[in-house]
C-alpha positions in Angstrom: 16.4 -4.0 3.5 15.1 -4.7 0.0 11.5 -5.7 -0.2 9.6 -7.4 -3.0 5.8 -7.6 -2.9 3.9 -9.8 -5.3 0.1 -9.6 -5.5 -1.8 -12.9 -5.1 -5.5 -11.8 -5.3 -8.3 -9.8 -3.8 -10.9 -12.1 -2.3 -13.7 -11.5 0.2 -12.6 -7.9 0.7 -8.9 -8.7 1.4 -5.9 -7.9 -0.8 -3.3 -10.6 -0.4 0.3 -10.7 -1.5 3.7 -12.3 -0.8 6.4 -10.2 0.7 10.1 -11.2 0.5 13.0 -9.4 2.2 16.6 -9.3 1.3 19.1 -8.0 3.8 18.3 -6.5 7.2 16.8 -8.5 10.0 13.5 -8.6 11.8 10.0 -8.3 10.4 9.5 -5.4 7.9 7.1 -2.7 8.9 4.4 -2.3 6.2 1.7 0.4 6.1 -1.4 0.7 3.9 -3.1 4.0 3.4 -6.3 5.2 1.8 -6.8 8.9 1.4 -3.7 9.5 3.4 -5.1 7.6 6.4 -3.8 4.3 7.7 -5.8 1.2 6.9 -6.7 -0.9 10.0 -6.2 -4.6 10.2 -3.1 -5.0 8.0 -1.5 -8.4 8.8 1.9 -9.8 8.0 2.3 -13.5 8.7 5.5 -15.6 8.2 5.3 -18.1 5.4 6.2 -21.6 6.7 9.2 -23.1 5.1 10.4 -19.9 3.5 13.0 -17.7 5.2 12.4 -13.9 5.2 9.0 -14.4 3.5 5.6 -13.2 4.8 2.0 -13.3 3.6 0.5 -9.7 3.6 -3.2 -9.2 4.1 -4.7 -5.8 3.6 -8.5 -5.4 4.2 -10.3 -3.2 1.7 -11.4 -0.3 4.0 -15.1 0.6 4.0 -14.1 4.2 3.3 -12.9 2.9 -0.2 -16.4 1.8 -1.0 -17.4 5.2 -2.2 -18.6 6.5 -5.6 -15.7 6.6 -8.1 -12.2 5.3 -7.9 -10.4 4.9 -4.6 -6.8 3.9 -4.3 -5.0 2.1 -1.4 -1.2 2.4 -1.3 1.0 -0.2 0.3 4.4 1.0 1.5 7.5 0.1 3.4 7.0 2.1 6.6 10.8 2.4 7.2 11.7 3.9 3.8 8.4 5.1 2.5 8.9 3.2 -0.7 5.8 2.2 -2.6 5.5 -1.6 -2.8 2.1 -1.9 -4.4 -1.3 -0.3 -4.8 -4.8 -1.3 -5.7 -7.9 0.6 -6.9 -11.5 0.1 -6.0 -14.1 1.3 -8.4 -17.7 1.7 -7.4 -20.7 3.3 -9.0 -20.9 4.0 -12.8 -18.7 2.0 -15.1 -15.7 3.7 -16.6 -15.0 3.6 -20.3 -11.3 3.7 -19.5 -9.1 3.2 -16.5 -7.8 6.8 -16.8 -9.5 7.9 -13.6 -7.9 5.0 -11.7 -4.5 6.1 -13.0 -5.1 9.8 -12.0 -6.3 8.7 -8.5 -3.1 6.7 -8.1 -0.9 9.6 -9.3 -2.7 11.9 -6.8 -2.2 9.4 -3.9 1.5 9.1 -4.8 1.9 12.9 -5.1 0.4 13.3 -1.7 2.8 10.7 -0.3 5.8 12.6 -1.9 4.6 15.9 -0.6 4.4 14.5 3.0 7.9 12.9 2.6 9.4 16.2 1.3 7.8 18.2 4.1 9.2 15.8 6.7 12.6 16.0 5.0 12.5 19.8 5.2 11.6 19.8 8.9 14.3 17.2 9.7 17.1 19.0 7.8 16.1 22.6 8.9 18.0 24.2 11.6 
């Protein structure tokens, strides 16, 4: 199944996007994580009048409201493919968004390490 996720906005503490699927059947499984832990309250609601389209709502976790830059990753749970991400910045202003980029790279590297370890376990033996 090929998934395309388009960000709409972040309002009232909820990240919203449109998800469209090509191929496959059934509702896609989407997961959002912050600091390697699942974000609670993720919703996927069918869009009326559009086939294979859903509105995705991801609440900004309270754990992301911490000093510095925090990144939330949104992935296809079946394939592990990254669909989107968003960063939350609290505390002192940054001169550049470099810290946000580094935080995103760290989160993606952690995701890749977990996938590689899982692959090694599954293929060992």
